[in-house]
Structure formats: C-alpha cells, structure tokens
C-alpha positions as CSV (number, residue, x, y, z in Angstrom):
1,M,1.9,-15.8,6.4
2,L,2.9,-12.2,5.6
3,K,0.0,-10.1,4.2
4,I,1.0,-7.2,2.0
5,S,-1.3,-4.3,0.9
6,V,-0.6,-2.6,-2.3
7,V,-2.0,0.9,-2.7
8,D,-1.7,2.5,-6.2
9,D,-4.1,4.4,-8.5
10,D,-2.5,2.8,-11.6
11,A,-4.1,-0.6,-12.3
12,S,-1.1,-1.9,-14.2
13,V,1.3,-1.1,-11.4
14,R,-1.0,-2.6,-8.8
15,G,-1.3,-5.7,-10.9
16,A,2.4,-6.1,-11.5
17,I,3.3,-5.7,-7.9
18,D,0.5,-8.0,-6.8
19,N,1.7,-10.7,-9.3
20,L,5.3,-10.4,-8.3
21,L,4.6,-10.7,-4.6
22,S,2.0,-13.5,-5.0
23,S,4.5,-15.5,-7.1
24,H,6.8,-15.4,-4.0
25,G,4.1,-16.7,-1.7
26,Y,2.8,-13.6,-0.1
27,L,-0.9,-12.9,0.5
28,V,-1.6,-9.6,-1.4
29,D,-4.6,-7.2,-1.3
30,S,-4.6,-4.3,-3.7
31,F,-6.3,-0.9,-3.3
32,V,-7.0,1.8,-5.8
33,S,-6.6,4.6,-3.2
34,A,-5.3,5.3,0.2
35,E,-8.8,6.1,1.3
36,A,-10.0,2.6,0.2
37,F,-7.2,1.0,2.1
38,L,-7.9,3.0,5.3
39,Q,-11.6,1.9,5.1
40,S,-10.7,-1.8,4.8
41,A,-10.1,-4.5,7.3
42,D,-6.5,-4.7,5.9
43,L,-5.6,-1.6,8.0
44,Q,-5.3,-4.0,10.9
45,E,-4.4,-7.2,9.0
46,A,-1.6,-6.0,6.7
47,S,2.0,-6.7,7.8
48,C,3.3,-4.3,5.2
49,V,2.0,-1.6,3.0
50,I,3.4,-0.6,-0.4
51,A,2.0,2.7,-1.6
52,D,2.5,5.0,-4.6
53,V,3.8,8.4,-3.6
54,L,1.8,10.4,-6.2
55,M,-1.9,9.6,-6.1
56,P,-4.7,12.0,-6.8
57,A,-6.6,12.5,-3.5
58,M,-4.2,11.2,-0.8
59,S,-0.5,10.6,-1.4
60,G,1.5,7.7,-0.1
61,V,3.3,10.1,2.2
62,E,0.0,11.3,3.7
63,L,-1.0,7.6,4.1
64,L,2.3,7.0,5.9
65,I,1.6,9.9,8.3
66,I,-1.9,8.6,9.0
67,L,-0.6,5.1,9.7
68,R,1.9,6.4,12.1
69,T,-0.7,8.4,14.0
70,K,-2.9,5.3,14.2
71,G,-0.1,3.4,15.9
72,Q,0.7,1.3,12.9
73,R,4.5,2.2,13.0
74,N,5.5,-1.4,12.4
75,K,4.0,-1.1,8.9
76,C,5.8,2.2,8.2
77,R,8.9,1.7,6.2
78,F,9.2,4.3,3.5
79,A,10.5,3.6,0.0
80,R,9.8,6.2,-2.6
81,F,8.6,5.1,-6.0
82,S,6.5,6.6,-8.7
83,S,5.8,6.0,-12.3
84,A,5.9,9.8,-12.9
85,S,8.8,11.1,-14.8
C-alpha cells in the first residue's frame, strides 16, 4: 500500500490532508516540520511526501533539495501550495 508523509506546520492543514488521503485508502503519517520528517523512519518508508512550501525553520523547497541529495528522487515531485495569501 502507498504510504504518504504530510509535512506542514499548520495542524488544520495536516489534519485535512491526512483525512482526505486516509479516506481514499492511503497510509498517512503527518509531521509538524521538515526536520521531524527527516529524523523519522518515514524518510525511507514513504512513497510520497506532501510538504508545505512556507514553514518556519526549513521550507518545503529546502526539504525537496535534501531529499534529492539523499537519493530520494522517486519521492520528489514538486507541487507548490501554501495557505499564505
């Protein structure tokens, strides 16, 4: 089964994405920051990562760059989204 990691500092956004994906049968793990995701076992287990672009410490773009340098290119499809106006 496809395992998706959701990385967003906004709890309501994390919850909404988690609920949507779970309702379609995906296994979902959510993380409050890119750093938390990078320190987790999900770094190796996730089939896909959905990350907020604008987070306080490390942005979703920075996370994308780190994943690519760690050889995780198969997880690196970029779609920009942000709740910032």
